[in-house]
Structures are given as structure tokens and as C-alpha cells.
N, C-alpha and C positions, 0 to 999 in steps of 0.2 A: 484748283480742283485736281484731284489725283488722275494719273493716267490709268488706263484699264489694267495694266500690269500692277501698278501700285495698289489699286483697289482689290484685285484678286489675290495678290501674294503678300502684300504688306498690311492689308485690311484697314485702309483709311480712305476717306472721301474728300476732305478739304483740309487745307492748311491755312492758318490765319492767326490773328492775335485775339486772345480772350483775356480781359482784365490785365493787359500789359504783358502777357506771356504768349510767346509764339508756340503754337502746337498743331499737331495733326489730329484731326477728329474723325471718328467713324460715326456715321449717322444711322440710327435704327428707328424704323417706323413702328407704329403700334401693330401688334400681331393678333391674329385669331388663334384660339386654342386648337381648333380643328378646321380644316379646309372648308367644310360645309357650313360653318357658323356664318350667320348673317352679318354680324358686326365684329370688329376687333375688340378685344378686351383691354382693360387698363389696370389689371391687378398684378400681373407678373410679366417680367421680361424673359424672352427666350434667349439664352446665352449659349452660343456655340463654342465648344472647346476643342472639337475636332471637326475639320472641314469635310465637305462631301468627297474629296479625293484622298482623305486620310491624313492630310497635313494639319498643323495646328490651326485651330479655328480663330475667329476674329478676336476673341477675348485674349488671345496670346499674340496678337499682331503687333504692328509698330505704331499704332495710334497712341497718342498721349492720353486722349480722353474719348469717352463714348457719349454721344448725345442721343438720349432716348426721347422720341416724340411721345407726348402724353395727351390724353383727353382731359385729365384732371387739371392740368396747366400746360403751358406750351412745351417746355423742354426740361429734361433732367440731365445735367452734364456731370459725369463722374470720371474720376481717374481710372483709366483702364487697368493698370497694374493692381491698384487697391481692390477693384472689383474682382479680378482674377484670383488674388490671394484669398479673398473671402469665399468665393465660389469653390475654389480648389479645396479649401479646408472643409467645407460642408460636404463636398463629394467624397472626400477621404473618410469623413465620419461615417458615411453610409457605405463605404467600400465600393463606391461607384455603382451601387445596385440600381436595378430598374424599378419602376413603379409597380405597386401591387394593386392599384386602383383600377377601376373600369377605364377603358381607353378614352372615354369622353371626359373624365376628370383628370386634372393635372396635379401631380404631387410635387411640391417644391423640392428641388435638389435631387430628384430621381433622374437617372440617366435614361434618355430617350434616344432613339436612332431611327434611321430610315433604311436599314439594311434590307428590309423586305423589297424595297424599290431599287436595290443595287447600289445604294449610296453608303459611304463610310462615315458619315457625320455622326457626332455625338453632341447632345445638347441637354440643357436642363432649364426648368422654369424657376425664376428667381423672383420672389415677391418684391415689388417696388418699395414696400415699407422697409425691407432690409437694405436695399440700395441707398435709400434716403438717409439711413443712419451712418453711412460711411463718412469718414473724416473729410475727404475732398470731393464734395458734391456741391452743385449749384443749381438752384431751381430758377 
């Protein structure tokens, strides 16, 4: 298990062996689209690329893999760097633009933040179907 410092600054939760390879894994729970939603959704992952204090977010951390908890099945484990490469390319295609949809709807790869609350984080919603298509994934 990571120390508090490793969790906060290196963005990983556990270190262990998965299919013969030693790796650091950051674990992500299912997320609600909006705080007031009754249940978490299982359509998109919330990917943080800038943290709340303005430092690189967890997708740019030192984890080798990200393990997303799912409702559809137990876990989706993906190579962190491959995920970041895909997300970064999609963000650049959009020029890191914000969503044009109603605040209750979430637009894939649109930039969201919580600057209204004094936080510096930036994140986007990524369809799990896109993540599942990456080369280094394991369900």
C-alpha cells in the first residue's frame, strides 16, 4: 500500500504483481456525473489531468496502471501512459475546450474544472468503450 505522500504526489495506491509483472496501480471507484445524483454511473470515467493544487493529475502520475471499478464487471485495468496518450490527443483535438452542453449532461473529452470552488483541477469524462479499445487493457 502506498504512503499518504505517494498517494498524493505520485498518484498510486498499491504495488503488486499482475500477471507476472510488478507494478504500481492507482484505483478509481465508479463516479457520479453530478454530486446530487442518486447512483454512480458506469458509462464514463472521470480522468483528472491537472490536480486540485495545479500539479499534474493522476493520469500523469507514477502509476503503471489504473484499475477502474465497474458496475458492468468487476475491474478494468489499463496502462496509465496509454490512457494519457489517448486522452491528451482527444483534448488537443478539441483545443482543451469546455463543454457546450447543459451542466447536467457530460460531454466526452470536454474540459471541466472546479475553479468556482477555488480548485485548480482540470478533468474530462472518457467513455469506457474508448478505454476498453486501448491495447493494454484487462477486464
